[in-house]
Every structure is written in structure tokens, then in C-alpha cells.
Steps between C-alpha positions, in 0.01 A plus 500: 500500500348725232172507692683636804667771294171596334332505841770727633457734203122500552544576871734786414241644261205471742581816702515703180178354368348572841594866449242533219188512725689730735583737215133496394392586855754781515377634166142501630616683812583820318750378246819302545743718696829394347692757705373370836345157439561364850331797662201452272494126568499562877177698460312228309212316663272212406601336173808722466628411846445129431678532164796663675513230768479223239777664296726526806423145608602370158852632565502350849396160367758514222786501751397171662404330174822606326707360786309173485539457124865601500565260789331222303714575195820530706438163668382335175163434664302561183267202496138502386372563853712814534386619158136438592543697824655789306206507258257470788665798667461712186138395455406583857685831485287600201186387685620688809529823304155465347349424841677801652365733233148360535511527881465133597713498814464143626548339158792734438667388823449135408654563160795681660553210740503242220739707286749571777479140621607384154819705534584360841420144391739546206769611745428206727528253215844640417615382843412139436682475167 
């Protein structure tokens, strides 16, 4: 079960790690506007816009993954397969972010699909236990 907890912690950290490239892009766009960061972010394009979208998507993904892991823990469905799927999710979320920043749309979508599928497969396996 430790792997599931560590995976959940990693998933919770990913949106904040994903903020780093966004902050860099904001800094390059005239300095980080700490008084109105969302207004500044809305004006970003290219790399900055992709960094913002990747940052936001990390939060969106966290909701589904957290529900899946917590469901697995609550139903005592913490076998090796579930743990592998949790690690796979984290790995593909990292890949997803890199692909988003480097503007590789098709590969990014494939990575997203694999990561989100892991969460739903975890949920599905909780039904059969």
C-alpha cells in the first residue's frame, strides 16, 4: 500500500512542479505579475500557453487519480497490479507534461489516454474485489 500512498503524494505534487515552466514563461513575458497572475497567464502564447494548459491539466488529472487510489485503499484492493497501474499513471503524467511543453500533440494525447486509463482500470478492479 505504500506505493499507492507515494503515488498519491507524487500526483499531488505534479501540478505544483508543473507550475515551474509556467512561472518561467510568465517571467519572460515581462516579469511574473504576482498581483494579477491569472490575467498575465491568459495573455501567454506558444510555450507559455502550453505550460499553463499542462499545469491546469495536472490538477484535472489529480481528481480522477486520487479517487481511484483512495477507492483502492478503501476497498483493500492494493495488489501488485493496482500498484503498477498507479506507477504507470505517474510515469505517463510526467511524460505527458514533457510532451505538452515540447509541443508533441499526438504523443501527448496518447500519454494522456494511457494515464487516465490507468485510473479507470484501478477503479474497475475495485469492483471485482
